[in-house]
C-alpha positions as CSV (number, residue, x, y, z in Angstrom):
1,X,7.6,66.5,26.6
2,X,6.1,63.7,28.7
3,X,2.8,64.5,30.4
4,X,2.8,64.6,34.2
5,X,2.8,61.1,35.8
6,X,4.3,59.4,32.7
7,X,7.6,57.7,32.5
8,X,9.8,55.1,34.2
9,X,10.3,57.4,37.2
10,X,6.7,56.9,38.2
11,X,6.6,53.1,37.9
12,X,6.0,51.3,41.2
13,X,9.2,49.3,41.9
14,X,7.1,46.3,43.0
15,X,5.1,46.3,39.8
16,X,8.3,46.6,37.8
17,X,9.7,43.6,39.6
18,X,6.5,41.6,38.9
19,X,6.8,42.6,35.2
20,X,10.4,41.3,35.2
21,X,9.4,38.0,36.8
22,X,6.6,37.6,34.3
23,X,9.0,38.1,31.4
24,X,11.1,35.3,32.9
25,X,8.2,32.8,33.2
26,X,7.1,33.4,36.8
27,X,3.4,34.3,36.8
28,X,2.1,36.0,40.0
29,X,-1.0,34.4,41.5
30,X,-3.8,35.9,43.7
31,X,-2.3,34.4,46.9
32,X,0.5,36.5,48.5
33,X,4.0,35.4,47.3
34,X,2.6,32.6,45.2
35,X,3.6,32.1,41.6
36,X,3.1,29.7,38.7
37,X,6.0,28.5,36.6
38,X,5.2,28.6,32.9
39,X,7.2,26.1,30.9
40,X,8.3,26.4,27.4
41,X,6.6,23.6,25.5
42,X,6.7,24.4,21.7
43,X,3.6,23.0,19.9
44,X,2.7,21.2,23.2
45,X,5.4,18.5,22.8
46,X,6.9,17.3,26.0
47,X,9.1,14.2,26.2
48,X,7.9,11.4,28.3
49,X,11.2,11.3,30.1
50,X,10.7,14.9,31.2
51,X,7.2,14.5,32.6
52,X,8.3,12.8,35.9
53,X,10.4,15.9,36.6
54,X,7.5,18.2,36.1
55,X,5.4,16.1,38.5
56,X,8.3,16.0,41.0
57,X,8.6,19.8,41.0
58,X,4.9,20.2,41.3
59,X,4.8,17.9,44.4
60,X,8.0,19.3,46.0
61,X,7.4,23.0,45.6
62,X,3.8,23.4,44.7
63,X,0.6,21.5,45.6
64,X,1.0,18.5,43.3
65,X,-1.0,20.2,40.6
66,X,-0.1,20.9,36.9
67,X,-2.2,23.0,34.6
68,X,-2.4,23.2,30.7
69,X,-2.7,26.6,29.1
70,X,-4.8,27.4,26.1
71,X,-1.7,27.7,24.0
72,X,-0.5,24.2,24.6
73,X,1.8,25.2,27.5
74,X,2.3,23.8,30.9
75,X,2.1,25.7,34.2
76,X,3.1,24.6,37.7
77,X,1.1,26.8,40.1
78,X,1.4,27.6,43.9
79,X,5.1,27.8,44.1
80,X,6.3,30.3,46.8
81,X,8.5,33.2,45.8
82,X,11.4,31.8,47.9
83,X,11.4,28.5,45.9
84,X,11.2,29.9,42.4
85,X,14.9,29.6,41.5
86,X,15.2,26.2,43.0
87,X,12.2,24.9,41.1
88,X,13.6,26.5,37.9
89,X,17.0,24.9,38.3
90,X,15.5,21.4,38.8
91,X,13.4,21.8,35.7
92,X,16.4,22.9,33.6
93,X,18.3,19.8,34.7
94,X,15.7,17.8,32.7
95,X,16.0,20.1,29.7
96,X,12.9,22.1,30.5
97,X,13.1,25.9,30.4
98,X,10.6,28.6,31.3
99,X,8.5,30.5,28.8
100,X,8.2,34.2,29.6
101,X,5.0,36.2,29.1
102,X,4.6,39.9,28.4
103,X,5.4,41.7,25.2
104,X,7.5,39.2,23.3
105,X,7.2,36.3,20.8
106,X,5.3,33.5,22.6
107,X,5.6,29.8,22.1
108,X,4.3,28.5,18.8
109,X,1.0,26.7,18.7
110,X,0.1,24.1,16.1
111,X,-2.1,21.2,15.4
112,X,-0.6,17.7,14.9
113,X,0.2,18.2,11.3
114,X,1.1,15.1,9.3
115,X,0.4,12.9,12.3
116,X,-3.3,13.6,11.5
117,X,-4.7,12.0,8.4
118,X,-5.9,15.5,7.2
119,X,-2.5,17.1,7.7
120,X,-1.0,18.6,4.6
121,X,2.2,20.2,6.0
122,X,4.5,19.1,8.9
123,X,3.5,21.7,11.4
124,X,5.9,20.5,14.1
125,X,9.0,20.9,11.8
126,X,7.9,24.3,10.7
127,X,7.0,25.4,14.2
128,X,10.3,24.3,15.7
129,X,12.2,26.3,13.1
130,X,10.1,29.4,13.9
131,X,10.5,28.8,17.7
132,X,14.3,28.4,17.5
133,X,14.7,31.5,15.4
134,X,12.2,33.9,17.0
135,X,11.5,32.8,20.6
136,X,13.5,35.1,22.8
137,X,13.3,37.4,25.8
138,X,13.6,40.4,23.5
139,X,10.9,43.0,24.4
140,X,8.5,43.9,21.7
141,X,5.7,46.6,21.5
142,X,3.1,43.9,22.3
143,X,2.9,40.1,22.8
144,X,3.2,38.3,19.4
145,X,1.5,35.0,18.9
146,X,2.1,32.5,16.0
147,X,-0.2,29.6,15.1
148,X,0.2,26.8,12.5
149,X,-2.6,24.6,11.1
150,X,-1.8,21.6,8.9
151,X,-4.9,21.9,6.7
152,X,-8.0,24.2,6.2
153,X,-9.8,22.6,9.1
154,X,-7.9,25.2,11.1
155,X,-7.9,23.3,14.4
156,X,-5.2,25.6,15.8
157,X,-7.0,28.8,14.5
158,X,-4.1,30.4,12.7
159,X,-6.5,33.2,11.5
160,X,-6.7,34.5,15.1
161,X,-2.9,34.7,15.7
162,X,-0.7,37.7,14.9
163,X,1.0,35.4,12.3
164,X,-0.8,32.3,11.1
165,X,0.2,29.6,8.6
166,X,-2.3,27.0,7.2
167,X,-1.4,24.1,4.9
168,X,-3.1,23.8,1.6
169,X,-2.9,21.4,-1.4
170,X,-3.9,22.1,-5.0
171,X,-5.4,19.0,-6.6
172,X,-5.1,17.8,-10.2
173,X,-7.2,15.2,-11.9
174,X,-5.5,12.4,-13.8
175,X,-8.5,11.7,-16.1
176,X,-7.2,8.4,-17.3
177,X,-7.4,7.0,-13.8
178,X,-10.8,8.3,-12.9
179,X,-13.7,5.7,-12.9
180,X,-16.4,8.3,-12.4
181,X,-17.5,7.0,-9.0
182,X,-18.3,10.6,-7.8
183,X,-16.9,10.1,-4.3
184,X,-15.0,13.3,-4.6
185,X,-18.2,15.2,-5.4
186,X,-20.0,13.6,-2.4
187,X,-17.2,14.3,0.0
188,X,-16.5,17.9,-1.0
189,X,-18.0,19.9,1.8
190,X,-17.6,23.2,-0.2
191,X,-19.4,21.9,-3.3
192,X,-16.3,22.7,-5.3
193,X,-16.5,19.5,-7.3
194,X,-19.4,18.5,-9.6
195,X,-19.7,15.6,-12.1
196,X,-19.7,16.5,-15.7
197,X,-20.6,13.3,-17.5
198,X,-18.2,10.7,-16.2
199,X,-15.6,13.1,-14.9
200,X,-15.5,15.5,-11.9
201,X,-14.8,19.1,-12.5
202,X,-13.3,21.4,-9.8
203,X,-14.3,25.0,-9.3
204,X,-11.2,26.9,-8.1
205,X,-13.4,29.7,-6.8
206,X,-15.0,27.4,-4.3
207,X,-12.1,25.1,-3.5
208,X,-10.4,25.6,-0.2
209,X,-7.5,23.3,-1.1
210,X,-8.1,20.9,1.7
211,X,-7.2,17.7,-0.2
212,X,-10.3,15.7,0.7
213,X,-10.8,14.8,-2.9
214,X,-7.3,13.3,-3.0
215,X,-7.9,11.4,0.2
216,X,-11.1,9.8,-0.8
217,X,-10.3,8.9,-4.4
218,X,-10.3,5.1,-4.7
219,X,-8.2,5.1,-7.9
220,X,-5.7,7.8,-7.0
221,X,-7.0,9.9,-9.9
222,X,-6.8,13.1,-7.8
223,X,-3.2,13.9,-7.1
224,X,-1.2,16.8,-5.6
225,X,-0.4,19.5,-8.0
226,X,1.2,21.8,-5.5
227,X,1.5,22.0,-1.7
228,X,2.0,25.3,0.2
229,X,0.6,27.5,2.9
230,X,-1.9,30.3,3.3
231,X,-0.4,33.2,5.4
232,X,-2.6,35.3,7.8
233,X,-1.3,38.4,9.5
234,X,-2.6,40.7,12.2
235,X,-5.3,38.3,13.5
236,X,-5.7,40.0,16.9
């Protein structure tokens, strides 16, 4: 039996309407009847051809201001309640849809992946597959955030997301190609590589599988043995 004061019957209709708007991508602001439109920008990628439409909507219905969110999204604030649907429709004409908030799968956040010289995995390709499959208005018990990092530098902080993926590479030494320069030892920030005579030796217990040894090796003696991801769950 539900305790007194609990249940849908006691929900303020106005608050219920605000919650529905939030799920649709309309974020209520402090000022009366003012909202921000939160745009769906997976991994922070917005086409150059779409940017003029964002600016146009911000000038036409807002105050000419566009904000970036901490999760690589875009918001257009100070849009009056009466203009929400018109602004949304004009954005959709340019292929831009809204990104709802509330208890649901949020837009995927990632670093630049293989665009970056440190990137081990293609974070954008993986992120788009996840976004296409799981981003939806379906209500969940709580908001669910997903983050992807291309390497153990963890720029996008996958460990702090509800689901995080981080690219890793396991190195292997081709001894016949090694000239004993020790650059891999010098550049290994985790002291996982030490020189033993003329050859480097990797300690798997210290290695974070970042691939720095592969990147700095002048003779290509360090090569990829395997590439994969570390998976983090329940970060929040």
